[in-house]
C-alpha positions in Angstrom: -24.7 53.9 44.0 -26.8 51.3 42.4 -26.0 52.7 38.9 -22.3 52.6 39.7 -22.6 49.0 40.8 -24.4 48.1 37.7 -21.9 49.9 35.6 -19.0 48.2 37.4 -20.6 44.9 36.9 -21.2 45.7 33.2 -17.6 46.7 32.7 -16.5 43.6 34.5 -18.6 41.4 32.3 -17.2 43.1 29.2 -13.7 42.7 30.4 -14.4 39.1 31.2 -15.8 38.5 27.7 -12.8 40.1 26.2 -10.6 37.6 27.9 -8.9 35.2 25.4 -10.4 31.7 25.0 -7.3 29.6 25.4 -6.6 26.8 23.0 -3.8 24.3 22.9 -1.4 25.2 20.1 1.0 22.3 19.9 2.5 20.4 16.9 0.9 17.0 16.3 2.2 13.7 15.0 1.2 12.5 11.5 -1.1 9.4 12.1 -2.5 6.9 9.6 -5.1 4.4 10.7 -6.6 1.4 8.9 -10.3 0.8 8.0 -11.0 -0.3 11.6 -9.1 2.6 13.3 -6.0 0.5 14.0 -2.6 2.2 13.8 -0.6 1.7 10.6 2.0 4.3 11.2 2.9 7.7 12.7 5.6 10.3 12.7 6.7 12.0 15.9 5.6 15.7 16.3 8.0 18.6 15.6 8.7 18.9 19.4 9.7 15.3 19.7 6.5 14.3 21.4 4.1 11.5 20.5 1.1 13.7 20.4 -1.6 12.5 18.1 -4.1 15.0 16.5 -6.9 15.9 19.0 -9.8 13.5 19.7 -13.3 14.7 19.2 -14.9 12.1 21.5 -13.6 10.6 24.8 -14.4 6.9 25.3 -16.9 6.4 28.2 -14.6 4.2 30.3 -11.7 6.7 30.3 -14.1 9.5 30.9 -15.5 7.7 34.0 -12.1 6.9 35.3 -10.7 10.4 34.7 -13.6 12.2 36.3 -13.4 9.8 39.3 -9.7 10.5 39.6 -9.4 14.2 38.8 -12.7 16.1 38.8 -15.8 14.2 39.9 -18.0 17.4 39.7 -16.7 18.3 36.2 -20.2 18.1 34.7 -21.7 20.5 37.3 -19.1 23.3 38.0 -18.6 26.3 35.7 -14.8 25.7 35.4 -13.9 26.3 39.0 -15.2 24.0 41.7 -16.1 26.0 44.9 -16.3 22.9 47.0 -12.8 21.8 45.9 -11.4 25.3 46.5 -12.9 25.3 50.0 -11.5 21.9 50.7 -8.1 22.8 49.4 -7.9 26.0 51.6 -8.9 24.0 54.7 -6.4 21.2 53.9 -3.5 23.5 53.0 -4.1 25.6 56.2 -4.3 22.6 58.4 -1.1 21.0 57.0 0.6 24.4 56.5 1.7 23.4 53.0 0.2 23.1 49.5 -1.5 19.7 49.8 -4.2 20.3 47.2 -4.5 22.7 44.3 -8.2 22.3 43.6 -7.6 22.4 39.9 -10.4 21.3 37.7 -9.9 19.6 34.3 -10.9 22.9 32.7 -8.1 24.7 34.7 -5.7 22.0 33.8 -6.6 22.6 30.1 -5.8 26.3 30.6 -2.5 25.3 32.2 -1.5 23.0 29.3 -2.5 25.7 26.8 -0.3 28.2 28.7 2.7 25.9 28.6 2.6 24.8 32.2 4.0 28.0 33.9 5.2 28.0 37.5 2.5 27.3 40.0 1.9 30.5 42.0 -1.2 32.0 43.6 -1.4 34.7 41.0 -1.1 32.1 38.2 -3.7 30.0 39.9 -6.1 32.9 40.0 -5.5 33.7 36.3 -6.1 30.0 35.4 -9.4 30.1 37.3 -10.5 33.2 35.4 -9.5 31.8 32.1 -11.2 28.5 32.9 -14.5 30.3 33.6 -14.1 32.0 30.2 -13.3 28.7 28.5 -16.4 27.1 29.9 -18.5 29.9 28.5 -17.1 29.3 25.0 -16.7 25.5 24.8 -18.9 22.6 25.7 -18.0 20.1 28.5 -17.3 17.4 25.9 -15.0 19.7 23.9 -13.0 20.6 27.1 -12.8 17.0 28.1 -11.5 16.0 24.6 -9.0 18.8 24.7 -7.6 17.6 28.0 -7.5 14.0 27.0 -5.7 14.8 23.8 -3.0 16.9 25.4 -2.4 15.5 28.9 1.0 13.9 29.6 1.1 10.2 29.9 4.8 9.5 30.6 8.0 10.1 28.7 7.3 11.8 25.5 3.8 10.3 25.2 1.1 13.0 25.2 -2.6 12.5 24.8 -4.9 9.5 25.3 -4.8 8.1 21.8 -1.0 8.1 21.7 -0.9 6.5 25.1 -3.4 3.8 24.2 -1.5 2.8 21.1 2.0 3.0 22.7 1.2 1.1 25.9 -1.3 -1.4 24.7 -1.4 -1.2 20.9 -5.1 -0.5 20.8 -7.6 2.3 20.2 -8.7 4.3 23.2 -12.3 2.9 22.9 -10.8 -0.7 23.1 -9.2 -0.1 26.6 -10.3 -2.3 29.5 -11.3 -0.8 32.8 -7.9 -1.5 34.2 -6.1 0.2 31.3 -8.4 3.2 31.4 -7.8 3.6 35.1 -4.1 3.3 34.6 -4.1 6.1 32.1 -6.4 8.2 34.3 -4.0 8.4 37.2 -0.9 9.2 35.0 -1.4 12.9 34.1 -0.8 14.0 37.7 2.3 11.8 37.9 3.5 10.6 34.5 6.8 9.2 35.9 4.8 6.3 37.4 4.7 4.6 34.1 8.5 4.1 33.8 9.2 0.4 33.2 10.9 -1.3 36.2 10.3 1.7 38.5 7.3 2.9 40.5 5.3 -0.2 39.6 3.9 -0.7 43.1 2.9 3.0 43.4 1.2 2.9 40.0 -0.6 -0.3 40.8 -1.8 1.1 44.2 -3.2 4.2 42.6 -4.8 2.3 39.7 -6.4 -0.3 42.1 -7.7 2.5 44.4 -9.3 4.2 41.4 -10.9 0.9 40.3 -12.3 0.5 43.9 -13.9 4.0 43.7 -15.4 3.0 40.3 -16.7 -0.1 41.9 -18.2 1.8 44.8 -19.9 4.1 42.4 -21.5 1.2 40.7 -19.5 1.3 37.5 -17.8 -2.1 38.1 -19.3 -5.4 39.4 -17.5 -7.4 42.0 -16.2 -9.8 39.4 -15.1 -7.0 37.1 -13.2 -5.3 40.0 -11.3 -8.5 40.8 -10.4 -9.1 37.1 -9.4 -5.5 36.5 -7.1 -5.4 39.6 -5.5 -8.6 38.4 -4.4 -7.2 35.1 -0.8 -6.4 34.5 0.6 -2.9 34.3 2.0 -1.7 30.9 5.6 -2.4 30.1 7.9 -0.5 27.8 6.0 1.5 25.2 5.3 -0.5 22.0 7.3 0.7 18.9 5.1 2.7 16.6 4.3 0.5 13.5 5.7 1.4 10.1 3.2 -0.3 7.9 2.3 2.6 5.6 5.2 5.1 5.7 4.5 6.6 2.3 0.9 7.4 3.3 2.1 8.9 6.7 4.3 11.3 4.8 1.4 12.6 2.7 -0.5 14.4 5.5 1.8 16.0 8.0 0.3 16.7 11.4 -3.0 15.1 10.6 -4.9 11.9 11.5 -5.8 10.0 8.3 -8.3 7.2 8.3 -7.7 4.9 5.3 -9.4 2.0 3.6 -6.4 -0.3 4.3 -6.7 -3.6 6.1 -4.0 -3.7 8.8 -3.6 -7.5 8.7 -3.4 -7.6 4.9 -1.0 -4.6 4.9 1.3 -6.4 7.4 1.2 -9.6 5.4 1.8 -7.8 2.1 4.7 -5.9 3.6 6.2 -9.2 4.7 5.9 -10.5 1.2 7.7 -7.4 -0.2 10.4 -7.6 2.4 11.0 -11.3 1.6 11.3 -10.7 -2.1 13.4 -7.5 -1.6 15.9 -9.6 0.4 16.1 -12.2 -2.4 16.6 -9.4 -5.1 19.2 -7.4 -3.1 22.2 -9.6 -4.3 21.1 -8.7 -7.9 21.3 -5.0 -6.9 17.5 -4.6 -7.3 16.5 -2.4 -4.4 12.9 -1.1 -4.8 9.5 -2.8 -4.9 5.9 -1.5 -4.7 2.5 -3.1 -4.5 -1.1 -2.2 -4.5 -4.2 -4.4 -3.6 -7.6 -3.0 -4.4 -11.1 -4.3 -3.9 -12.6 -4.4 -7.4 -16.2 -3.7 -6.3 -15.8 -0.9 -3.8 -12.5 0.6 -5.2 -11.1 0.6 -1.7 -7.3 0.0 -1.5 -6.7 -2.8 1.0 -2.9 -2.7 0.9 -0.5 0.1 -0.2 3.2 -0.5 -0.2 4.8 2.5 -1.8 8.3 1.0 -1.5 10.4 -1.4 0.5 10.2 -0.2 4.1 13.8 0.8 4.9 15.9 3.7 6.2 18.5 3.1 3.5 18.5 6.6 1.9 20.9 5.6 -0.8 18.3 3.4 -2.4 15.5 5.9 -2.4 13.2 3.8 -0.3 11.4 7.0 0.7 10.1 7.4 -2.9 6.5 6.4 -3.3 6.7 4.2 -6.4 2.9 3.6 -6.4 2.4 7.2 -7.6 5.7 7.5 -9.6 5.7 7.7 -13.4 7.6 4.7 -15.0 7.8 3.2 -18.4 4.8 0.9 -18.8 6.4 -1.9 -20.8 3.7 -4.2 -22.2 1.1 -3.5 -19.6 -1.1 -1.5 -22.0 -1.5 -4.3 -24.5 -4.7 -5.7 -22.9 -6.3 -2.3 -23.1 -5.5 -2.1 -26.8 -6.9 -5.6 -27.3 -10.1 -4.6 -25.4 -10.4 -1.4 -27.4 -10.3 -3.1 -30.7 -12.8 -5.7 -29.6 -15.1 -2.9 -28.5 -14.8 -1.2 -31.9 -15.5 -4.4 -33.8 -12.1 -4.1 -35.6 -10.8 -7.3 -34.1 -12.3 -10.6 -33.0 -10.9 -12.4 -29.9 -9.0 -15.1 -31.8 -8.5 -13.3 -35.1 -5.1 -13.9 -36.7 -2.7 -11.0 -36.5 0.6 -10.8 -38.4 3.9 -11.6 -36.6 6.5 -10.8 -39.2 9.4 -8.2 -39.4 7.9 -4.8 -40.1 9.0 -1.2 -40.2 6.3 1.5 -39.8 7.9 4.9 -40.4 11.1 4.9 -38.5 9.9 2.3 -35.9 10.8 -1.4 -36.2 9.3 -3.3 -33.4 10.9 -6.6 -32.3 9.6 -9.5 -30.2 11.3 -10.2 -26.9 12.7 -13.5 -28.2 13.6 -11.8 -31.5 11.7 -14.5 -33.4 8.6 -14.3 -35.6 5.8 -16.8 -36.0 4.1 -15.4 -39.2 0.6 -15.1 -37.8 -1.2 -16.1 -34.6 -4.5 -15.5 -32.9 -4.8 -12.1 -31.2 -5.7 -13.7 -27.9 -2.4 -15.8 -28.0 -0.4 -12.7 -29.1 -1.7 -10.9 -26.0 -1.2 -13.9 -23.6 2.4 -14.3 -24.9 3.0 -10.5 -25.1 4.2 -10.5 -28.7 5.4 -7.0 -29.6 5.1 -7.0 -33.4 1.4 -8.0 -33.4 0.7 -5.3 -30.7 2.4 -2.7 -32.9 0.4 -3.8 -35.9 -2.8 -3.6 -33.9 -2.0 -0.1 -32.7 -1.3 1.0 -36.3 -4.7 -0.3 -37.3 -6.5 1.2 -34.4 -4.7 4.6 -34.3 -2.3 6.0 -31.8 -4.3 9.2 -31.1 -7.4 7.2 -30.7 -5.8 4.8 -28.3 -4.2 7.6 -26.2 -7.6 9.2 -25.8 -9.2 5.9 -24.7 -6.4 5.4 -22.1 -7.2 8.8 -20.7 -10.9 7.9 -20.5 -10.0 4.7 -18.6 -8.1 6.7 -16.0 -4.5 7.1 -17.2 -3.4 10.5 -15.9 0.2 10.5 -17.1 -0.3 10.9 -20.9 0.5 14.6 -21.2 1.6 14.6 -24.9 -0.2 14.1 -28.1 -0.5 10.6 -29.2 1.6 11.2 -32.3 4.5 12.0 -30.0 4.4 8.5 -28.5 3.9 6.7 -31.8 3.5 3.0 -32.0 5.9 2.6 -29.0 2.9 3.7 -26.8 1.8 0.1 -26.4 5.4 -1.2 -25.9 6.5 1.0 -23.1 7.1 4.3 -24.9 4.9 6.1 -22.4 5.0 6.5 -18.6 2.4 5.3 -16.2 1.9 4.9 -12.5 1.1 1.7 -10.6 -1.9 3.5 -9.2 -3.3 4.2 -12.7 -2.5 0.8 -14.1 -4.2 -1.1 -11.2 -7.2 1.2 -11.6 -7.5 0.4 -15.3 -7.2 -3.3 -14.9 -9.7 -3.0 -12.0 -12.0 -1.3 -14.5 -11.9 -4.4 -16.7 -12.7 -6.6 -13.8 -15.5 -4.4 -12.5 -17.1 -4.2 -16.0 -17.0 -7.9 -16.4 -18.3 -8.8 -12.9 -20.8 -6.0 -12.4 -22.3 -5.1 -15.8 -24.6 -2.1 -15.7 -23.3 -0.8 -12.3 -21.5 2.4 -11.7 -17.9 2.0 -10.8 -16.8 3.6 -7.5 -13.4 5.5 -7.6 -10.2 3.8 -6.5 -9.2 5.3 -3.2 -7.1 4.7 -0.1 -9.1 7.1 2.0 -12.6 8.5 1.9 -13.7 10.9 -0.9 -13.1 11.1 -4.6 -15.4 10.8 -7.6 -14.7 8.3 -10.4 -14.3 10.0 -13.7 -12.9 6.9 -15.4 -14.9 5.3 -18.2 -15.8 1.6 -17.8 -15.1 -0.8 -20.6 -17.9 -2.7 -22.3 -18.7 -5.8 -20.1 -18.5 -8.3 -23.0 -15.1 -7.0 -24.3 -13.7 -6.8 -20.8 -14.7 -10.4 -20.2 -13.1 -11.5 -23.4 -9.9 -9.7 -22.6 -9.7 -11.2 -19.1 -10.4 -14.6 -20.6 -7.4 -14.2 -22.9 -5.2 -13.0 -19.9 -6.1 -16.2 -18.0 -3.8 -18.0 -20.4 -0.6 -16.0 -19.6 2.0 -18.5 -18.4 2.8 -18.3 -14.7 6.2 -18.4 -13.0 7.7 -21.2 -11.0 5.4 -23.5 -9.0 2.5 -21.3 -9.9 2.7 -22.5 -13.5 1.0 -25.8 -12.6 -2.1 -24.1 -11.2 -4.4 -26.0 -13.5 -3.3 -29.3 -12.1 -4.8 -28.6 -8.7 -8.5 -28.4 -7.7 -7.5 -25.4 -5.6 -5.9 -23.6 -8.5 -6.8 -19.9 -8.5 -7.9 -18.3 -11.7 -6.2 -14.9 -12.3 -6.2 -12.8 -15.4 -2.8 -11.2 -15.4 -0.1 -9.5 -17.5 3.5 -8.6 -17.1 5.5 -5.7 -18.5 9.2 -5.0 -18.9 10.6 -1.6 -19.9 13.5 -1.0 -22.3 16.9 -1.6 -20.7 15.4 -3.8 -18.0 14.6 -0.8 -15.8 11.0 -1.6 -14.8 9.3 -4.9 -14.1 5.5 -5.0 -13.8 2.9 -7.6 -13.0 -0.8 -6.8 -12.8 -3.6 -9.3 -12.1 -7.3 -9.3 -11.4 -10.1 -11.6 -10.1 -13.7 -10.7 -9.7 -12.8 -9.5 -6.1 -9.3 -8.1 -6.2 -7.0 -6.1 -8.4 -3.3 -6.4 -7.6 -0.3 -4.7 -9.0 3.5 -5.0 -8.5 6.4 -2.9 -9.7 10.1 -4.0 -9.2 13.2 -2.1 -10.1 15.5 0.7 -9.0 14.0 4.2 -8.3 16.8 5.9 -10.2 16.1 3.9 -13.4 19.3 1.8 -13.3 18.6 -1.4 -15.3 19.6 -4.9 -14.2 19.9 -8.1 -16.2 16.9 -10.4 -15.5 14.8 -7.5 -14.3 11.7 -8.6 -16.2 8.1 -8.7 -15.3 8.0 -12.5 -15.5 11.2 -13.1 -13.4 11.1 -10.3 -10.8 7.5 -9.1 -10.5 5.3 -12.1 -11.2 6.4 -14.2 -8.2 5.6 -11.2 -5.9 2.1 -10.9 -7.6 1.2 -14.5 -7.0 2.5 -14.5 -3.4 0.2 -11.5 -2.8 -2.8 -13.3 -4.4 -2.0 -16.2 -2.0 -2.9 -13.8 0.9 -6.4 -13.2 -0.6 -9.5 -15.2 -0.5 -10.2 -17.2 -3.6 -13.6 -17.0 -5.2 -15.6 -17.9 -8.3 -14.5 -16.7 -11.7 -16.3 -14.2 -13.9 -19.7 -15.2 -15.3 -20.3 -14.5 -19.0 -21.9 -11.1 -19.0 -24.7 -9.8 -21.2 -23.7 -8.5 -24.6 -22.2 -11.8 -25.8 -23.7 -13.4 -28.9 -23.2 -16.8 -30.4 -21.8 -16.6 -34.0 -20.0 -19.0 -36.4 -16.2 -18.4 -36.5 -13.5 -19.7 -38.8 -11.4 -22.0 -36.7 -8.2 -21.2 -38.7 -8.5 -17.4 -39.0 -10.6 -16.5 -36.0 -12.6 -14.2 -38.2 -16.4 -14.4 -38.9 -17.0 -17.6 -40.9 -17.1 -17.1 -44.6 -18.5 -19.4 -47.4 -15.1 -21.0 -48.0 -14.1 -21.8 -44.4 -13.4 -25.5 -44.1 -13.9 -25.6 -40.3 -16.2 -23.4 -38.3 -17.5 -23.4 -34.8 -20.0 -21.3 -32.8 -18.3 -19.0 -30.3 -19.5 -16.3 -27.9 -18.5 -13.0 -29.3 -18.9 -9.4 -28.2 -21.9 -7.7 -29.9 -19.5 -5.4 -31.8 -18.0 -8.4 -33.6 -21.1 -8.9 -35.6 -20.2 -6.0 -37.8 -16.9 -7.7 -38.9 -16.7 -9.0 -42.4 -16.3 -12.7 -43.3 -13.0 -14.6 -43.3 -10.4 -13.0 -45.6 -8.0 -16.0 -45.4 -10.1 -18.8 -46.7 -10.4 -18.8 -50.4 -11.6 -21.2 -53.1 -8.8 -22.2 -55.4 -8.8 -24.3 -58.6 -6.3 -27.1 -59.0 -5.8 -30.4 -60.8 -6.9 -33.7 -59.4 -5.1 -34.2 -56.0 -4.5 -30.5 -55.9 -0.8 -30.7 -56.7 -0.9 -27.7 -59.0 -3.1 -24.7 -59.4 -5.0 -23.9 -62.6 -7.1 -21.1 -64.0 -9.4 -20.7 -67.0 -6.7 -19.2 -69.1 -4.5 -22.3 -69.0 -6.9 -25.3 -68.4 -10.2 -26.6 -69.5 -13.1 -26.4 -67.0 -13.3 -30.1 -66.7 -9.7 -30.3 -65.6 -10.2 -27.9 -62.7 -11.4 -28.9 -59.2 -12.5 -26.2 -56.7 -11.0 -26.6 -53.3 -11.3 -24.4 -50.1 -7.9 -23.3 -49.0 -6.4 -21.3 -46.1 -4.1 -18.6 -47.7 -1.7 -16.4 -45.9 0.4 -13.6 -47.3 3.9 -14.9 -48.4 5.9 -13.4 -45.5 3.4 -14.7 -42.9 3.4 -18.1 -44.5 7.1 -18.3 -44.6 7.5 -17.7 -40.9 4.5 -19.8 -40.0 5.7 -22.8 -41.8 8.8 -22.8 -39.5 6.5 -23.3 -36.5 3.6 -25.4 -37.9 4.4 -28.5 -39.8 0.7 -29.0 -40.5 0.4 -25.8 -42.5 -0.5 -26.5 -46.2 1.1 -24.0 -48.5 -0.6 -23.1 -51.7 0.2 -25.5 -54.5 2.4 -24.0 -57.2 1.0 -22.9 -60.5 1.0 -25.5 -63.3 3.4 -24.7 -66.1 2.0 -21.9 -68.2 -0.5 -20.8 -65.5 1.6 -18.3 -63.6 -0.1 -15.0 -62.6 1.0 -11.7 -61.1 -0.2 -12.5 -57.6 2.2 -11.8 -54.7 4.3 -14.9 -54.3 7.4 -13.5 -52.6 8.3 -10.7 -50.3 11.5 -9.1 -48.9 11.9 -9.5 -45.2 15.1 -7.6 -44.9 16.0 -4.8 -45.5 12.8 -2.9 -44.9 11.7 -0.3 -47.4 13.7 2.9 -46.9 15.9 1.3 -44.3 19.3 2.7 -43.4 21.9 -0.1 -43.2 25.2 -0.1 -41.5 27.9 -2.5 -42.9 30.4 -3.4 -40.1 34.1 -4.0 -40.6 35.8 -7.3 -39.6 38.5 -7.5 -37.0 41.2 -7.3 -39.7 39.7 -4.1 -41.0 38.1 -5.6 -44.1 34.6 -4.6 -45.1 32.0 -7.0 -43.6 28.7 -8.2 -45.0 25.0 -7.7 -44.3 22.5 -10.6 -44.6 19.4 -9.9 -46.6 16.4 -12.1 -46.4 13.3 -13.0 -48.5 10.4 -15.4 -48.4 8.6 -17.2 -51.2 5.3 -19.0 -51.1 6.7 -21.9 -53.1 9.7 -23.3 -51.2 11.0 -25.1 -54.3 11.1 -21.9 -56.3 14.5 -20.2 -56.8 15.0 -16.5 -56.3 17.5 -14.6 -58.4 19.0 -11.6 -56.5 20.1 -8.3 -58.1 21.8 -5.4 -56.4 21.0 -2.3 -58.5 21.8 -3.6 -62.1 24.1 -6.4 -61.0 23.2 -10.0 -60.5 24.6 -11.2 -57.2 23.3 -14.7 -56.6 20.5 -17.3 -56.5 18.9 -19.0 -53.5 16.5 -21.9 -53.0 14.5 -23.0 -50.0 16.2 -20.7 -47.5 16.4 -17.3 -49.1 19.3 -15.5 -47.4 22.2 -13.8 -49.0 25.2 -11.9 -47.5 26.2 -8.8 -49.4 28.6 -5.9 -48.9 27.1 -2.9 -50.7 29.0 0.3 -50.9 27.8 3.4 -49.0 24.9 5.2 -50.6 21.4 4.4 -51.9 20.7 1.0 -53.5 17.8 -1.0 -54.9 17.5 -4.7 -54.2 15.6 -6.6 -57.0 14.4 -10.2 -56.6 13.1 -12.3 -59.5 11.7 -15.9 -59.1 11.7 -18.7 -61.6 8.3 -17.7 -62.9 9.3 -14.1 -63.6 7.7 -12.6 -60.5 9.5 -9.5 -59.3 9.8 -7.4 -56.1 12.2 -4.7 -55.2 13.3 -2.8 -52.1 15.1 0.6 -51.8 17.6 1.1 -48.9 20.7 3.2 -48.0 24.0 2.0 -46.7 25.5 4.5 -44.2 29.1 5.6 -44.6 31.5 4.7 -41.8 
């Protein structure tokens, strides 16, 4: 008999252990929280319930209120409370109706997991058995968290976290005693929370629970009075939509981010304000990113203008989208050349018409200045100098460096991009660009320190290479001189003016407008345009994106500027050329240069010439006696650069002409148009007659005539302004120019047939 009893008990235990451990299997909302756990946005669950992902910990106040209201012996019973069962039997028999169900929180968890089936005695017994099994498999804290995460709290609000945010706009651990008590009495009667109805019943239940908590010593007399005086919740708060593009990234999960809710809200307001102003111009999309330079944490992430207008693609996350980079890569090329020692910060770079292979870059204003300091060319975003710099540095080499700095969108060989790589011929994302500009700021402000990865949530390892601190600092110093839009342009006139190193970019066809800026603390990026790539007149970085950038910077705390980092050395520099000072430089000054600049050679523009007294004409030993020649230092530019420069600088001193009988074979003139090997199209006039094409040349001596020949035929002479309109026939041609001293240049080109 005893063996049979033991066997029966053993079989019963096995059967009990084979019972399923119930778990709540319900869809969850997608939830995104800021750095302090405040709600940024959420998407309703698939079953149309606001059910946030399960909590792992229940706040102490809500736990105390819930156990006092529902299951005061929860921590002692094994899932079924014998005392509560006995009390329920006695009460139900005495009242001859079901007045108490004796359900514990564990049993209610089982009921929720089973989809709230009809309440029958058989179901009740099954719930009790499954509750005992659940208690054996889960801790009390896990069971409590499961209940709190899935209990109904009125309407389509399910779970403590959803209820706390919807009714009070706060995290569960921020609830007051009155708020915790209100939520604790709701699961057994969720309809009590309907606005305008049942308020008196809800208040009575809440206040009674608060009294029990007071009697148990959880609230003082004063706390009880204040708690009972608090108002009941009104209509549920609308769920914020401050980060809709991040909410969409992790369906059904709770995602904690590095974002700052206050800054995210303010930045969103800025975006909405500018979007409204741009709407009449049919510019519909904006994106912005604000990153902490030192930590890499993203503080604000606006993937697009928050809107439900599907026709404008506002659901597209532009922060991660690949768009033409415009001129935004120019600072990175400038820094790369400084780091390699191939360029000094203020070294002259050419700004003249050029054709390199089949590529003929043009400046935005379609004008040329001959030559200008590289720092000015960068600050003024001149395209021709940038193309010349990239040709000198190497496209493949620059593409490799961009990848090292964190640009993830370069999937082709550098040769496929060509020199247009630095002018918008590649695609990049706002995420990558902000990260690369941040790398400049981090290197300049924290030399020698490792750079944390840029991230909007925890995790990630930085694989980006940091620039050299000295060259990064020099680059940011140059970017400080970029002209600012509107009222921001007068920033130097105010003591409170904020220093920002920044750059704009505009893609071909006015499809993408960029503005990126950094300070020692923040890196900010803005993109403006249309997601479908439709261009708009005036959609430039300066006009459309820059005002947004500086409005965003106005939200941020100003701070000190970058200190000069280690790695800078004082060295004499030629004031005119920006190169290392040579023996013939008339004016030099000591400047702080990156260490790599010390490898540069001396000035190549300053030369010693020989001329007559007063230096009106040049001489050489073959045409003058030594006593007739005077040595003078002179700043000498190539003819094409000098020709354009003289248009912009009245103080430029051109080389004196050679004295009669002293001419040499040195380069005195150059052809500006057409370029070597160019294909030229000759238009027709409105009356059908053949039109003309204007050819252009430059001569070092503005008084010297140029005689023009097309193939073997003389076609004209020009002086001072060397332009000539010609109508060559279709086919290959050679343009030959001869000056008054016999100097000769020629250029081959082809006229296309109509």
